[in-house]
DORO-73958 format. One record per residue (C-alpha): x, y, z; residue in three letters; residue number from 1. Coordinates in steps of 0.5 Angstrom, whole numbers, plus 500, padded with zeros to 3 digits. Layout:
DORO-73958
X; Y; Z; ALA; NUM
...
END
This chain:
DORO-73958
515; 574; 389; MET; 1
516; 572; 396; GLU; 2
523; 569; 398; LYS; 3
521; 561; 400; GLU; 4
523; 560; 408; ILE; 5
527; 555; 409; GLU; 6
525; 550; 414; PRO; 7
530; 549; 420; ILE; 8
531; 542; 421; ILE; 9
534; 540; 428; GLU; 10
538; 533; 429; THR; 11
537; 530; 436; ILE; 12
539; 524; 439; ASP; 13
533; 519; 440; TYR; 14
536; 515; 446; ASN; 15
537; 521; 450; GLU; 16
531; 525; 448; THR; 17
527; 519; 450; MET; 18
531; 518; 457; LYS; 19
530; 525; 459; GLU; 20
522; 524; 457; SER; 21
522; 518; 461; TYR; 22
526; 521; 467; VAL; 23
521; 527; 467; ASP; 24
515; 522; 467; TYR; 25
518; 518; 473; ALA; 26
519; 524; 477; ILE; 27
512; 526; 476; ASP; 28
509; 520; 478; VAL; 29
513; 519; 484; ILE; 30
513; 526; 487; THR; 31
506; 528; 484; ASN; 32
502; 522; 484; ARG; 33
504; 515; 487; ALA; 34
507; 516; 494; LEU; 35
504; 520; 500; PRO; 36
507; 526; 503; ASP; 37
510; 524; 510; VAL; 38
507; 530; 513; ARG; 39
499; 529; 512; ASP; 40
500; 522; 509; GLY; 41
496; 523; 503; LEU; 42
497; 523; 496; LYS; 43
495; 529; 491; PRO; 44
489; 526; 489; VAL; 45
487; 524; 496; HIS; 46
489; 531; 498; ARG; 47
485; 534; 493; ARG; 48
479; 530; 494; ILE; 49
478; 532; 502; LEU; 50
480; 540; 500; TYR; 51
474; 540; 494; SER; 52
469; 537; 499; MET; 53
471; 542; 505; TRP; 54
470; 547; 499; GLN; 55
464; 545; 498; LEU; 56
462; 545; 505; GLY; 57
461; 537; 506; LEU; 58
462; 538; 513; LEU; 59
460; 532; 518; PRO; 60
454; 536; 521; ASP; 61
451; 538; 514; ARG; 62
447; 534; 509; GLY; 63
450; 529; 503; PHE; 64
451; 531; 496; ARG; 65
452; 527; 490; LYS; 66
459; 524; 489; SER; 67
459; 526; 482; ALA; 68
459; 533; 484; LYS; 69
465; 532; 488; VAL; 70
469; 528; 482; VAL; 71
467; 534; 478; GLY; 72
470; 539; 482; THR; 73
476; 535; 483; VAL; 74
477; 534; 476; LEU; 75
475; 541; 474; GLY; 76
479; 545; 479; SER; 77
485; 541; 481; TYR; 78
486; 534; 478; HIS; 79
486; 533; 471; PRO; 80
486; 526; 470; HIS; 81
481; 520; 469; GLY; 82
474; 521; 473; ASP; 83
474; 513; 475; SER; 84
481; 514; 478; SER; 85
478; 519; 483; VAL; 86
472; 516; 484; TYR; 87
475; 509; 486; GLU; 88
480; 513; 491; THR; 89
474; 516; 494; MET; 90
470; 509; 495; VAL; 91
477; 507; 498; ARG; 92
477; 513; 503; MET; 93
469; 511; 505; ALA; 94
470; 503; 506; GLN; 95
471; 501; 513; ASP; 96
474; 495; 511; PHE; 97
480; 498; 508; LYS; 98
481; 504; 512; MET; 99
483; 504; 519; GLY; 100
479; 511; 520; LYS; 101
475; 512; 514; PRO; 102
475; 520; 512; LEU; 103
469; 520; 508; ILE; 104
462; 518; 510; LYS; 105
458; 515; 504; GLY; 106
451; 514; 503; GLN; 107
448; 509; 498; GLY; 108
452; 503; 495; ASN; 109
460; 504; 497; TRP; 110
462; 497; 495; GLY; 111
463; 491; 500; SER; 112
468; 486; 503; ILE; 113
465; 481; 499; ASP; 114
468; 484; 493; GLY; 115
462; 488; 490; ASP; 116
463; 494; 487; SER; 117
461; 501; 489; ALA; 118
455; 504; 485; ALA; 119
456; 509; 480; ALA; 120
458; 516; 482; MET; 121
451; 519; 480; ARG; 122
448; 514; 485; TYR; 123
452; 515; 491; THR; 124
452; 521; 496; GLU; 125
458; 523; 501; CYS; 126
460; 528; 506; LYS; 127
466; 528; 511; LEU; 128
467; 524; 517; GLU; 129
468; 528; 523; PRO; 130
475; 525; 524; ILE; 131
477; 528; 517; ALA; 132
476; 535; 520; MET; 133
482; 534; 524; GLU; 134
486; 534; 518; ILE; 135
482; 540; 515; LEU; 136
480; 545; 521; LYS; 137
486; 549; 521; GLU; 138
486; 550; 513; LEU; 139
483; 557; 514; ASN; 140
488; 560; 518; LYS; 141
493; 561; 513; ASP; 142
498; 556; 516; ILE; 143
500; 552; 510; VAL; 144
502; 554; 503; GLU; 145
498; 555; 497; PHE; 146
500; 554; 490; VAL; 147
496; 555; 483; PRO; 148
493; 549; 480; ASN; 149
494; 546; 473; PHE; 150
491; 552; 470; ASP; 151
492; 558; 474; ASN; 152
485; 559; 476; THR; 153
485; 557; 483; GLU; 154
489; 556; 489; LEU; 155
490; 549; 492; GLU; 156
494; 547; 499; PRO; 157
501; 543; 498; THR; 158
499; 540; 504; VAL; 159
494; 539; 509; LEU; 160
495; 542; 516; PRO; 161
493; 535; 520; THR; 162
494; 534; 527; PHE; 163
492; 527; 526; LEU; 164
498; 522; 524; PRO; 165
494; 520; 518; ASN; 166
500; 516; 515; LEU; 167
500; 510; 519; PHE; 168
493; 511; 522; ILE; 169
490; 509; 515; ASN; 170
496; 507; 512; GLY; 171
497; 507; 504; THR; 172
499; 503; 498; GLU; 173
502; 505; 491; GLY; 174
506; 504; 486; ILE; 175
511; 509; 482; ALA; 176
516; 508; 477; VAL; 177
521; 503; 480; GLY; 178
518; 504; 487; PHE; 179
513; 501; 491; LYS; 180
510; 503; 498; THR; 181
505; 499; 503; GLU; 182
504; 502; 510; ILE; 183
499; 498; 514; PRO; 184
493; 501; 518; PRO; 185
495; 502; 525; HIS; 186
491; 503; 532; ASN; 187
490; 510; 533; LEU; 188
490; 510; 541; LYS; 189
497; 506; 540; GLU; 190
500; 510; 535; LEU; 191
498; 517; 539; THR; 192
501; 514; 545; GLU; 193
507; 511; 542; ALA; 194
508; 518; 539; ILE; 195
507; 521; 546; ILE; 196
512; 517; 549; ALA; 197
517; 519; 543; TYR; 198
516; 526; 545; ILE; 199
518; 525; 552; LYS; 200
524; 520; 550; ASN; 201
527; 521; 543; PRO; 202
532; 515; 545; ASN; 203
526; 510; 546; ILE; 204
528; 504; 543; THR; 205
524; 500; 538; PHE; 206
523; 495; 543; GLU; 207
520; 500; 547; GLU; 208
515; 502; 542; ILE; 209
513; 495; 540; LEU; 210
511; 494; 547; GLU; 211
506; 500; 546; ILE; 212
504; 499; 539; MET; 213
506; 491; 537; PRO; 214
504; 492; 530; GLY; 215
499; 494; 525; PRO; 216
491; 494; 527; ASP; 217
487; 492; 521; TYR; 218
480; 494; 520; PRO; 219
478; 486; 518; THR; 220
482; 484; 525; GLY; 221
485; 477; 524; GLY; 222
491; 475; 527; ILE; 223
499; 477; 526; ILE; 224
503; 471; 527; ILE; 225
510; 473; 526; ASN; 226
511; 478; 532; LYS; 227
518; 477; 533; LYS; 228
519; 480; 525; GLU; 229
515; 486; 527; MET; 230
522; 489; 530; ILE; 231
525; 489; 523; LYS; 232
519; 492; 520; LEU; 233
519; 498; 524; TYR; 234
526; 499; 525; SER; 235
528; 498; 517; THR; 236
521; 500; 514; GLY; 237
521; 494; 510; ASN; 238
518; 487; 512; GLY; 239
513; 482; 512; THR; 240
507; 481; 516; VAL; 241
504; 474; 516; SER; 242
496; 475; 518; ILE; 243
492; 469; 519; ARG; 244
484; 469; 519; SER; 245
480; 468; 526; LYS; 246
477; 461; 526; ILE; 247
473; 458; 532; LYS; 248
470; 451; 532; THR; 249
463; 449; 533; GLU; 250
459; 442; 533; GLU; 251
456; 441; 527; GLY; 252
450; 436; 525; THR; 253
451; 428; 524; TYR; 254
457; 428; 529; GLY; 255
461; 433; 524; LYS; 256
465; 439; 526; THR; 257
464; 446; 523; ASN; 258
470; 451; 522; LEU; 259
467; 458; 523; ILE; 260
471; 464; 520; ILE; 261
470; 470; 523; THR; 262
475; 475; 521; GLU; 263
479; 474; 514; ILE; 264
486; 477; 513; PRO; 265
486; 485; 511; TYR; 266
490; 483; 504; THR; 267
483; 479; 502; GLN; 268
479; 485; 504; SER; 269
474; 486; 498; GLY; 270
476; 479; 496; LYS; 271
472; 475; 501; LYS; 272
467; 472; 495; GLN; 273
473; 470; 491; ALA; 274
477; 467; 497; LEU; 275
471; 462; 499; ILE; 276
471; 460; 491; GLU; 277
478; 459; 491; ASN; 278
477; 454; 497; ILE; 279
471; 451; 494; ALA; 280
475; 450; 488; ASN; 281
481; 447; 492; LEU; 282
476; 442; 495; VAL; 283
473; 440; 488; ARG; 284
480; 439; 485; ASP; 285
482; 434; 491; LYS; 286
487; 439; 493; LYS; 287
484; 439; 500; ILE; 288
481; 433; 503; ASP; 289
476; 432; 509; GLY; 290
471; 438; 507; ILE; 291
464; 436; 506; SER; 292
461; 443; 505; ASP; 293
462; 451; 505; ILE; 294
457; 456; 506; ARG; 295
457; 464; 507; ASP; 296
453; 466; 513; GLU; 297
455; 473; 514; SER; 298
450; 478; 515; GLN; 299
452; 486; 515; GLY; 300
459; 487; 518; GLU; 301
459; 480; 521; GLU; 302
463; 475; 518; ILE; 303
461; 468; 518; ARG; 304
464; 463; 513; ILE; 305
462; 456; 515; VAL; 306
466; 450; 513; ILE; 307
464; 443; 515; GLU; 308
469; 438; 516; VAL; 309
467; 431; 515; LYS; 310
467; 426; 520; LYS; 311
473; 422; 522; GLY; 312
478; 428; 520; PHE; 313
483; 431; 525; ASN; 314
480; 438; 525; ILE; 315
487; 441; 526; GLU; 316
490; 438; 520; GLU; 317
484; 441; 516; VAL; 318
486; 448; 519; LYS; 319
493; 447; 517; HIS; 320
492; 445; 510; ILE; 321
487; 451; 509; LEU; 322
492; 456; 512; PHE; 323
498; 453; 508; LYS; 324
494; 452; 501; LYS; 325
489; 458; 501; THR; 326
489; 466; 503; ALA; 327
486; 464; 510; LEU; 328
493; 466; 512; GLN; 329
497; 471; 508; ASP; 330
502; 476; 507; ASN; 331
503; 483; 507; GLN; 332
509; 486; 504; ASN; 333
510; 492; 507; CYS; 334
515; 498; 505; ASN; 335
515; 505; 509; PHE; 336
516; 509; 502; LEU; 337
514; 516; 503; VAL; 338
516; 523; 500; ILE; 339
519; 528; 504; ASP; 340
521; 535; 501; LYS; 341
520; 532; 494; ASN; 342
525; 526; 495; VAL; 343
522; 519; 496; PRO; 344
525; 516; 502; ILE; 345
524; 509; 506; ARG; 346
523; 511; 513; ILE; 347
523; 507; 520; ASN; 348
518; 508; 525; ILE; 349
522; 513; 529; LYS; 350
524; 517; 523; ASP; 351
516; 518; 522; TYR; 352
515; 520; 529; PHE; 353
521; 525; 528; LYS; 354
518; 528; 521; LEU; 355
511; 528; 524; TYR; 356
513; 532; 530; LEU; 357
517; 537; 525; GLU; 358
511; 538; 521; PHE; 359
507; 539; 528; GLN; 360
512; 544; 530; GLU; 361
512; 548; 524; GLU; 362
504; 549; 523; ILE; 363
503; 550; 531; LEU; 364
508; 555; 530; TYR; 365
505; 559; 524; ARG; 366
498; 558; 527; LYS; 367
500; 561; 534; TYR; 368
504; 567; 530; GLU; 369
498; 568; 526; ILE; 370
494; 568; 532; LEU; 371
499; 573; 536; LEU; 372
499; 578; 531; ASN; 373
492; 578; 530; LYS; 374
491; 579; 538; SER; 375
496; 584; 538; ASN; 376
492; 588; 533; LYS; 377
486; 587; 536; ARG; 378
489; 589; 543; LYS; 379
491; 595; 539; GLU; 380
484; 597; 537; VAL; 381
481; 596; 544; LEU; 382
486; 600; 547; LEU; 383
485; 606; 542; GLY; 384
477; 605; 543; LEU; 385
478; 605; 551; LEU; 386
483; 611; 550; ASP; 387
478; 615; 545; ALA; 388
472; 614; 550; ALA; 389
476; 618; 555; GLN; 390
476; 624; 550; TYR; 391
470; 623; 547; ILE; 392
468; 630; 547; ASP; 393
474; 632; 544; VAL; 394
473; 627; 539; ILE; 395
466; 630; 537; ILE; 396
469; 637; 537; GLU; 397
474; 635; 532; ILE; 398
469; 631; 528; LEU; 399
465; 637; 528; LYS; 400
470; 642; 526; GLY; 401
474; 639; 521; ALA; 402
472; 639; 513; GLN; 403
475; 633; 511; LYS; 404
476; 626; 514; ARG; 405
484; 626; 512; GLU; 406
484; 633; 517; HIS; 407
481; 628; 523; VAL; 408
486; 623; 521; LYS; 409
491; 627; 522; ASN; 410
489; 630; 528; CYS; 411
488; 623; 531; LEU; 412
494; 621; 529; LYS; 413
499; 627; 530; ASN; 414
496; 632; 534; GLY; 415
495; 636; 528; ASP; 416
490; 641; 530; THR; 417
491; 647; 524; SER; 418
485; 645; 520; ASN; 419
480; 644; 526; ILE; 420
476; 649; 529; LYS; 421
475; 648; 536; PHE; 422
470; 651; 541; LYS; 423
475; 651; 547; THR; 424
482; 652; 547; LYS; 425
482; 646; 553; LYS; 426
480; 641; 548; ASN; 427
485; 644; 542; GLU; 428
491; 643; 547; ASN; 429
488; 636; 549; ILE; 430
487; 634; 541; ALA; 431
495; 636; 540; LYS; 432
497; 631; 545; LYS; 433
493; 625; 541; PHE; 434
498; 620; 538; ARG; 435
493; 614; 536; PHE; 436
496; 609; 531; THR; 437
493; 608; 524; GLU; 438
489; 602; 526; ILE; 439
486; 605; 532; GLN; 440
484; 612; 528; THR; 441
480; 607; 523; ASN; 442
477; 604; 529; ALA; 443
475; 610; 532; ILE; 444
472; 613; 526; LEU; 445
468; 607; 524; GLU; 446
466; 606; 532; MET; 447
458; 607; 533; LYS; 448
456; 611; 539; LEU; 449
452; 606; 542; GLU; 450
459; 603; 544; ARG; 451
460; 609; 549; LEU; 452
455; 606; 553; ILE; 453
458; 603; 560; ASN; 454
456; 596; 559; LEU; 455
459; 596; 552; GLU; 456
465; 599; 555; LEU; 457
465; 594; 560; GLU; 458
465; 589; 554; LYS; 459
471; 592; 551; ILE; 460
475; 592; 557; THR; 461
473; 584; 558; LEU; 462
475; 583; 551; GLU; 463
482; 586; 552; LYS; 464
483; 582; 559; GLU; 465
482; 576; 555; THR; 466
486; 578; 549; ILE; 467
492; 579; 554; ASP; 468
491; 572; 557; LYS; 469
491; 569; 550; ASN; 470
497; 574; 548; ILE; 471
501; 571; 554; GLU; 472
499; 564; 552; LYS; 473
501; 564; 545; TYR; 474
508; 568; 547; GLU; 475
509; 562; 552; LYS; 476
508; 557; 546; ILE; 477
512; 559; 541; ILE; 478
518; 562; 545; SER; 479
519; 555; 548; ASN; 480
519; 548; 545; LYS; 481
517; 544; 551; LYS; 482
511; 548; 551; ASN; 483
510; 547; 543; LEU; 484
511; 539; 545; TYR; 485
506; 540; 551; LYS; 486
501; 543; 545; GLU; 487
502; 537; 541; ILE; 488
501; 532; 546; ILE; 489
494; 536; 548; ASN; 490
492; 535; 541; ASN; 491
494; 528; 541; LEU; 492
490; 526; 547; LYS; 493
484; 530; 544; GLU; 494
484; 526; 538; ILE; 495
485; 520; 542; GLN; 496
479; 522; 547; LYS; 497
474; 523; 541; LYS; 498
476; 517; 536; TYR; 499
480; 511; 540; SER; 500
477; 504; 539; ASN; 501
480; 497; 542; ASN; 502
485; 494; 538; ARG; 503
482; 489; 533; LYS; 504
488; 485; 530; THR; 505
491; 480; 535; LEU; 506
499; 480; 535; VAL; 507
502; 473; 537; THR; 508
508; 469; 535; ASP; 509
503; 463; 533; ARG; 510
507; 459; 528; LYS; 511
504; 454; 523; THR; 512
504; 447; 526; LYS; 513
508; 442; 522; THR; 514
503; 437; 520; ILE; 515
504; 432; 515; LYS; 516
498; 432; 510; GLU; 517
495; 426; 509; LYS; 518
495; 425; 501; ILE; 519
491; 419; 499; VAL; 520
496; 415; 493; LYS; 521
494; 416; 486; GLU; 522
497; 414; 480; ASP; 523
497; 419; 475; LEU; 524
500; 421; 468; TYR; 525
504; 427; 467; VAL; 526
502; 430; 460; VAL; 527
506; 436; 457; ILE; 528
504; 438; 450; ASP; 529
508; 441; 444; ARG; 530
506; 448; 446; PHE; 531
509; 447; 453; GLY; 532
503; 446; 457; TYR; 533
503; 441; 463; ILE; 534
497; 438; 467; LYS; 535
496; 431; 470; THR; 536
490; 426; 468; ILE; 537
488; 420; 472; ASP; 538
488; 413; 470; ILE; 539
481; 412; 468; PRO; 540
482; 419; 463; THR; 541
488; 416; 460; TYR; 542
485; 409; 459; GLU; 543
479; 413; 455; ARG; 544
484; 417; 451; THR; 545
485; 414; 444; SER; 546
492; 412; 442; LYS; 547
493; 417; 437; GLU; 548
491; 423; 442; ASP; 549
496; 420; 446; LEU; 550
502; 420; 441; ASP; 551
501; 427; 439; LYS; 552
503; 429; 446; GLN; 553
510; 431; 447; LYS; 554
512; 428; 454; HIS; 555
508; 423; 457; LEU; 556
510; 420; 464; LEU; 557
506; 415; 469; LYS; 558
507; 418; 476; VAL; 559
504; 418; 483; GLU; 560
501; 424; 486; ASN; 561
506; 424; 492; ILE; 562
512; 424; 487; ASP; 563
517; 430; 485; THR; 564
518; 431; 478; LEU; 565
525; 432; 475; TYR; 566
525; 436; 469; ILE; 567
532; 435; 465; PHE; 568
533; 440; 459; THR; 569
538; 441; 453; LYS; 570
541; 447; 456; LEU; 571
543; 444; 462; GLY; 572
538; 446; 467; MET; 573
534; 442; 472; LEU; 574
527; 444; 474; HIS; 575
523; 441; 480; LYS; 576
515; 440; 481; LEU; 577
511; 437; 486; LYS; 578
506; 432; 482; ILE; 579
501; 435; 487; ASN; 580
502; 442; 485; ASP; 581
501; 441; 477; ILE; 582
494; 442; 475; PRO; 583
490; 436; 475; LYS; 584
484; 436; 469; GLY; 585
481; 432; 464; LYS; 586
485; 430; 457; PHE; 587
482; 436; 453; LYS; 588
484; 441; 459; ASP; 589
489; 446; 457; LYS; 590
493; 445; 463; GLY; 591
498; 451; 465; ARG; 592
505; 454; 461; PRO; 593
511; 450; 464; LEU; 594
515; 457; 464; ASP; 595
509; 460; 469; VAL; 596
510; 455; 474; ILE; 597
517; 454; 473; THR; 598
523; 458; 471; LYS; 599
523; 454; 464; TYR; 600
526; 457; 458; ASP; 601
521; 457; 452; LYS; 602
527; 456; 447; SER; 603
529; 450; 451; ASP; 604
528; 443; 450; ASP; 605
526; 437; 455; ILE; 606
531; 431; 455; LEU; 607
528; 427; 461; LEU; 608
522; 427; 465; LEU; 609
523; 422; 471; THR; 610
521; 421; 478; THR; 611
526; 415; 479; ASN; 612
531; 418; 484; THR; 613
534; 411; 485; LYS; 614
538; 411; 479; SER; 615
544; 414; 475; LYS; 616
543; 419; 470; LEU; 617
547; 418; 463; LEU; 618
549; 424; 459; PHE; 619
551; 424; 452; VAL; 620
554; 430; 449; MET; 621
554; 432; 441; LYS; 622
561; 430; 441; ASP; 623
560; 423; 444; SER; 624
563; 424; 451; SER; 625
559; 421; 456; SER; 626
559; 421; 464; LYS; 627
554; 417; 469; LEU; 628
552; 421; 475; VAL; 629
549; 419; 481; ASP; 630
542; 422; 482; PHE; 631
543; 424; 489; SER; 632
547; 429; 486; GLU; 633
541; 433; 484; PHE; 634
537; 432; 490; ILE; 635
537; 439; 493; THR; 636
532; 444; 496; ASN; 637
532; 449; 490; ARG; 638
527; 448; 485; LYS; 639
532; 450; 479; THR; 640
539; 449; 478; ILE; 641
544; 449; 473; LYS; 642
547; 442; 472; ILE; 643
552; 443; 467; MET; 644
556; 448; 463; ASN; 645
556; 447; 456; LEU; 646
561; 452; 453; LYS; 647
562; 449; 446; ASP; 648
559; 442; 447; ASN; 649
551; 440; 447; GLU; 650
547; 435; 451; ILE; 651
544; 430; 446; MET; 652
541; 425; 451; PHE; 653
540; 424; 458; ILE; 654
537; 417; 460; LYS; 655
535; 414; 467; SER; 656
540; 408; 468; ILE; 657
537; 402; 473; THR; 658
539; 395; 470; ASN; 659
541; 397; 463; GLU; 660
548; 393; 461; LYS; 661
550; 397; 455; GLU; 662
548; 403; 450; ILE; 663
548; 403; 443; LYS; 664
551; 410; 440; ILE; 665
549; 412; 433; ILE; 666
553; 418; 430; THR; 667
552; 421; 423; ASN; 668
557; 416; 421; LYS; 669
558; 409; 425; GLU; 670
554; 405; 431; GLU; 671
558; 404; 437; TYR; 672
556; 399; 443; LEU; 673
558; 401; 449; VAL; 674
558; 397; 456; LYS; 675
555; 402; 462; ILE; 676
561; 400; 466; ASN; 677
566; 403; 461; GLU; 678
562; 410; 462; ILE; 679
566; 414; 468; PRO; 680
562; 415; 474; LEU; 681
563; 423; 475; LEU; 682
560; 428; 480; THR; 683
555; 433; 476; LYS; 684
560; 439; 476; GLY; 685
565; 435; 472; VAL; 686
566; 435; 464; LYS; 687
564; 428; 461; PRO; 688
569; 424; 458; LYS; 689
571; 422; 451; LYS; 690
569; 414; 451; ILE; 691
569; 413; 443; LEU; 692
574; 415; 438; LYS; 693
570; 419; 433; THR; 694
572; 423; 427; LYS; 695
572; 431; 427; LYS; 696
566; 432; 424; ASP; 697
562; 426; 427; GLU; 698
556; 427; 431; ILE; 699
551; 423; 436; VAL; 700
544; 423; 433; THR; 701
541; 417; 436; SER; 702
541; 413; 443; LEU; 703
539; 406; 445; LYS; 704
539; 403; 451; LEU; 705
540; 395; 452; ASN; 706
538; 391; 458; ALA; 707
END
């Protein structure tokens, strides 16, 4: 009977195992998926898409192929993830309203600035844009490292040998574990000029760089309105770009004035229809006044959104409210986070120029080193052929007199004539002096007789002269850094010449004008239900609602739409809300969760809702200690503040006091009548004072105000 094998049980620390696994996962996401490599400006999925298209021969001068073919190649050979994520990345690379310079040329429906999705990959076709070849054209020159793919069946490049400063031309965005990168697109001509200026003067200041390249240049145009803040963005790699739509005015019908939106913020690119719907909803909900109609008259790539302004309304005020309340003015939060040598780092613009130049030096040095080696080998062959042509009769005699190929090679390389039968001693003596190299020997043996024609010999001589010039050029470039930089400048100027375009985005310091909004006063009721949802309803709605339904609400307060609502809670917190920011609706509408629009804690309880700031607030604690606080103590710009440190006590009641003379405090044992003027007036930071002689286990249960 076979002996039973005892199982091996290993005890592991669950927390440590999970921590190690999560760290490994986080590092993989950061370095291999979500952040771009500073050298080519690409994430792995972008790199693999471009490399697959290059392998498939989808070059700019060739025909289109189905996108599904590209996605299949990427998934099958290099990127074993979801097909939808690969195709979505391809779509973005082809959209001229997302990319500064699209790298893929699409045929078919590739989505729109409105927000329309691209057609399925089986319907669309693609190939590389000409500018993509500035990233790929040196791939076959063995100047970047190739590594095995995920299943060791193919090789793929670790980086693409780009001359294009792609990272800042097209920008990028990505979220990793604990990291987020967002780099906006820039104008190609300005960026390359700034790099050239940096090459000529590495000590160039950020201010001088911004004179050449004043800020991002979005494919959707628009106006950057915080020019002064660009210095922070480009010197630290972190900052905000405020973008405003371009709007012009036109005369409308019946004395109206129309606002014409011709460019929208880049942050709304691919969301144009949602932007228009948002404006329409705000007009419908009376959050924006003075607009009679909105319509989209855009055609093709030309944006034209018409907003009709009612007669008699100030056009500048309407524009101001649109900028304030809609995404016609929006912010892009930028963070120049990249991967450098497998480490995530934040860079400023000069850091990028430095790292870009280091990569250019590396690939150009390797390129010209390889070209130099190839040219030297070719020169060696040509010299051998020219020498062989002078002694062709001797070589023919060697070939005729040899029994084996190795005897011929030994004679040509070492002058060994021992195994060769010569007709003349003269030719044998010449052969003994032969010292052709291995490469030259193979070239001579493979040479066709037609190459001995004078015309062919002249071609060989001319080729050698050309190669001599190339060798001199290559040696000159790789032996001197200045010459290497000249080559980089030449490449950048060539890219400028081919692909430059005028700046689309205006960069200004045009501040938002402080115009007071005209709000028509309206009486409303604030309603908070038992689930913590808040809304406002108008008076007619309130009057149509049954008393039974109103009584079911947890809080109900009459207010004006111009008021500010102060919410005091049991945990000693104050939350502020403008009434106009609370969603308005019908009684049956749900409203919005209070904890979503404020920092209200769901476990907390509301003790007081008020808009009356001309009063005093009465605080009564669980142990009956009390105080009055002037409301002015709570008027602050902050939306949420801590109003009391509770420690072992508890707030039972907060009441607004105006003309009341006395209060009745009811405990679990007694009732007490207290005059208001007997309660101490204190600041909000001072603890309430004991005003009643209560017993140790006596607690406040109820409170009544008396006029």
